[in-house]
C-alpha positions as CSV (number, residue, x, y, z in Angstrom):
1,M,-20.6,-10.9,-9.6
2,S,-17.5,-12.9,-9.5
3,N,-14.5,-13.6,-11.7
4,Q,-14.4,-17.1,-12.7
5,N,-11.7,-19.7,-11.4
6,E,-10.0,-17.5,-8.5
7,V,-10.4,-17.1,-4.9
8,S,-10.7,-14.1,-2.9
9,S,-8.4,-13.5,0.0
10,R,-9.0,-9.6,0.9
11,A,-10.6,-6.9,-0.7
12,A,-10.1,-3.0,-0.8
13,I,-12.0,0.0,-1.8
14,I,-10.2,2.9,-2.9
15,V,-12.2,6.4,-2.8
16,M,-11.3,8.8,-5.4
17,G,-11.8,12.4,-5.6
18,G,-13.6,14.4,-8.1
19,V,-17.4,14.5,-8.4
20,A,-18.9,12.8,-5.2
21,P,-19.8,9.1,-5.4
22,D,-22.9,7.4,-4.4
23,L,-22.5,7.7,-0.6
24,G,-25.0,4.8,-0.1
25,L,-22.8,2.6,-2.4
26,A,-19.5,3.3,-0.8
27,T,-21.2,2.6,2.8
28,A,-22.5,-0.5,1.6
29,L,-19.4,-1.6,0.3
30,D,-17.4,-1.3,3.8
31,R,-16.9,-4.3,5.8
32,N,-14.7,-5.0,8.7
33,D,-12.4,-7.1,6.4
34,V,-12.3,-4.3,3.7
35,I,-9.2,-2.0,3.3
36,V,-10.5,1.5,2.8
37,I,-8.0,3.5,0.9
38,A,-8.6,7.3,0.1
39,A,-6.6,8.8,-2.9
40,D,-5.8,12.3,-2.1
41,S,-9.2,14.4,-1.7
42,G,-11.2,11.3,-2.1
43,A,-10.9,11.5,1.6
44,V,-13.4,13.9,1.6
45,H,-16.0,11.6,0.2
46,A,-15.0,8.7,2.4
47,Q,-15.3,10.7,5.4
48,S,-18.8,12.1,4.1
49,A,-19.7,8.5,3.5
50,G,-18.9,7.5,7.4
51,L,-16.3,5.1,5.7
52,S,-13.3,4.5,8.4
53,I,-10.3,5.3,6.3
54,D,-7.5,3.0,6.7
55,I,-4.7,4.7,4.5
56,A,-4.5,8.0,2.5
57,V,-2.1,8.3,-0.5
58,G,-1.4,11.0,-3.0
59,D,0.3,14.2,-3.5
60,F,-2.4,16.0,-1.2
61,D,-2.6,18.7,-3.5
62,S,-6.4,18.9,-3.5
63,I,-7.4,17.7,-0.1
64,P,-8.1,20.4,2.4
65,P,-5.3,20.7,5.2
66,L,-7.3,20.6,7.8
67,L,-8.7,17.1,6.9
68,L,-5.2,15.6,6.4
69,Q,-4.1,16.8,9.9
70,E,-7.3,15.2,11.7
71,L,-6.5,12.0,9.8
72,E,-3.1,12.0,10.9
73,R,-4.3,12.7,14.6
74,A,-6.8,9.8,14.0
75,G,-3.7,7.4,13.3
76,V,-4.6,6.9,9.5
77,R,-1.4,6.1,7.7
78,V,-0.6,8.6,5.4
79,E,1.5,8.1,2.4
80,R,2.7,11.4,1.0
81,H,4.1,11.8,-2.8
82,P,5.5,14.7,-4.6
83,V,3.3,16.6,-6.6
84,A,5.8,16.0,-9.7
85,K,5.5,12.3,-10.1
86,D,5.2,9.7,-12.7
87,A,2.0,8.1,-11.4
88,T,-1.7,9.2,-10.6
89,D,-3.0,9.3,-7.3
90,L,-5.3,6.4,-8.3
91,E,-2.2,3.9,-9.7
92,L,-0.4,4.9,-6.0
93,A,-3.5,3.6,-4.5
94,I,-3.9,0.4,-6.3
95,E,-0.2,-0.7,-5.6
96,V,-0.9,0.2,-1.7
97,A,-3.9,-1.9,-2.2
98,I,-1.6,-4.9,-3.6
99,R,0.7,-4.6,-1.2
100,E,-2.0,-4.9,1.7
101,G,-2.7,-8.1,0.4
102,A,-5.8,-7.3,-1.8
103,D,-7.0,-9.0,-4.7
104,V,-10.3,-7.5,-5.1
105,I,-10.4,-4.1,-5.6
106,T,-13.2,-1.4,-6.1
107,V,-12.7,2.1,-7.3
108,V,-15.2,4.3,-6.1
109,G,-15.5,8.0,-7.8
110,G,-12.9,9.2,-10.2
111,H,-15.1,11.2,-12.4
112,G,-13.7,14.6,-11.9
113,G,-15.0,16.4,-15.2
114,R,-11.6,16.0,-17.0
115,V,-11.8,13.6,-20.1
116,D,-7.9,12.8,-19.7
117,Q,-8.2,11.7,-16.3
118,S,-10.9,9.5,-17.1
119,F,-9.4,7.8,-19.5
120,A,-6.4,7.6,-17.3
121,N,-8.5,6.1,-14.6
122,A,-9.7,3.3,-17.5
123,F,-6.4,2.4,-18.7
124,V,-4.7,2.1,-15.1
125,I,-7.5,-0.3,-13.8
126,A,-7.2,-2.5,-16.9
127,S,-3.4,-2.5,-16.8
128,P,-2.0,-6.2,-17.8
129,A,0.0,-5.8,-14.8
130,Y,-3.2,-6.0,-12.7
131,A,-4.2,-9.2,-14.5
132,H,-4.1,-11.2,-11.2
133,I,-6.4,-8.5,-9.4
134,S,-10.1,-8.9,-9.3
135,M,-10.7,-5.3,-10.6
136,H,-14.1,-3.0,-10.5
137,A,-14.8,0.6,-10.5
138,I,-18.3,2.3,-9.7
139,L,-17.9,5.4,-11.9
140,D,-21.0,7.9,-11.8
141,S,-24.0,5.5,-12.2
142,A,-22.3,2.7,-13.9
143,L,-20.4,-0.5,-12.8
144,V,-17.1,-1.2,-14.9
145,S,-15.5,-4.7,-14.5
146,V,-12.2,-5.5,-16.2
147,V,-11.7,-9.0,-17.6
148,H,-8.7,-10.1,-18.7
149,G,-7.4,-13.2,-20.9
150,G,-8.2,-16.5,-19.2
151,G,-11.1,-15.0,-17.2
152,G,-14.5,-13.9,-16.8
153,V,-17.3,-11.9,-15.0
154,T,-20.6,-13.1,-13.9
155,F,-23.2,-10.3,-12.7
156,V,-26.6,-10.1,-12.3
157,G,-29.2,-6.8,-13.2
158,A,-32.4,-6.6,-14.7
159,P,-33.9,-7.5,-17.9
160,G,-33.2,-5.1,-20.6
161,D,-30.0,-3.3,-19.1
162,V,-27.4,-2.0,-21.3
163,V,-24.0,-3.9,-21.2
164,T,-21.4,-2.6,-22.9
165,I,-17.9,-4.9,-24.0
166,L,-14.9,-2.7,-24.7
167,P,-11.5,-4.2,-25.7
168,L,-8.6,-2.3,-24.4
169,H,-4.8,-2.3,-25.2
170,G,-5.4,-4.5,-28.4
171,D,-7.6,-7.1,-30.0
172,A,-9.6,-9.2,-27.4
173,T,-9.9,-12.6,-28.7
174,G,-12.2,-15.8,-27.9
175,L,-14.8,-13.5,-26.4
176,R,-17.9,-15.4,-25.2
177,T,-21.2,-14.2,-23.8
178,V,-24.2,-16.0,-22.1
179,G,-27.7,-14.4,-20.9
180,L,-27.0,-11.3,-23.4
181,E,-29.2,-10.7,-26.4
182,Y,-26.5,-10.2,-29.1
183,P,-24.1,-13.0,-28.2
184,L,-20.6,-13.7,-28.6
185,R,-19.5,-17.2,-29.5
186,G,-15.6,-17.2,-29.4
187,E,-15.4,-14.3,-31.6
188,T,-12.8,-11.4,-31.6
189,L,-13.5,-7.7,-30.9
190,T,-10.7,-5.7,-32.5
191,A,-9.3,-2.6,-30.9
192,G,-11.2,0.7,-31.8
193,T,-14.5,-1.4,-32.4
194,T,-18.0,-0.3,-31.1
195,R,-19.3,-3.8,-31.7
196,G,-19.7,-4.5,-28.3
197,V,-21.6,-1.3,-27.4
198,S,-25.4,-1.5,-26.0
199,N,-25.6,-5.0,-25.8
200,V,-28.7,-6.1,-23.6
201,L,-29.1,-8.1,-20.3
202,L,-31.8,-11.1,-21.2
203,D,-32.5,-12.0,-17.5
204,R,-31.0,-11.7,-14.3
205,E,-27.7,-13.0,-14.7
206,A,-24.9,-12.6,-17.7
207,T,-21.3,-14.1,-18.0
208,V,-18.9,-12.7,-20.3
209,S,-15.4,-14.5,-20.7
210,L,-12.3,-14.3,-23.0
211,E,-9.2,-16.2,-24.2
212,S,-6.8,-13.5,-24.5
213,G,-6.8,-9.7,-24.2
214,T,-8.4,-7.4,-22.0
215,V,-12.1,-5.8,-22.0
216,L,-14.0,-3.5,-19.9
217,V,-17.5,-4.4,-19.1
218,V,-19.5,-1.6,-18.3
219,R,-23.1,-1.4,-17.2
220,P,-25.7,0.5,-15.0
221,G,-27.2,-0.7,-11.4
222,P,-24.4,-1.1,-9.5
223,E,-26.1,-1.3,-6.5
224,L,-26.5,-4.9,-7.2
225,F,-22.8,-5.1,-7.2
226,V,-22.5,-4.3,-3.2
227,K,-24.3,-7.5,-2.7
228,E,-21.9,-9.7,-4.1
229,I,-18.9,-8.2,-3.3
230,G,-16.3,-10.6,-1.7
231,E,-17.4,-13.7,-3.5
232,S,-15.1,-15.8,-5.6
233,K,-13.4,-13.4,-8.1
């Protein structure tokens, strides 16, 4: 899976708290050149997956105190923030990843049963402030990729896989798809439309690109993604 026309320099995995992610996926994403960042209680899931945590960030209101002490003794960099803060732990973790030089970020987990948190996570990964980042999230059994205007994403799957394209932050214009059953040919998805819901992969590969705006490309089968992370964005 790749975002087009850019070259990757460094990748980061951000492990969130909430419902435990697919530990096999998280482990497959781990490489020597990948920064692993635990967002608060995401450290529990990262540790369970056997990931080597480089940085832990958050207000640490939900992490077991003994685990936090263990991380500090192990030399993990711990960045503490007050509980009364103006950003979620995920947003703080993204800022840390960017500061550390990552331009490919994969968020793992973050589906914690709170609808407001789920919405907030979707909005923050799709922020225009991160348009220069290749941003993806493995949420439950779905892979979410963010595509901003002037960019695109090419991905693999199985014929018949459902692919949903959702405009965020306003209208998405100049949308083009290749390899989907219901093609878009330079069209506009207006804010709030459901037109992009439940498209279908025709073969093993498809591409979604757009001229302006922002879309989320949601599809099942994130295990295919781990084979390709780190390629050109």
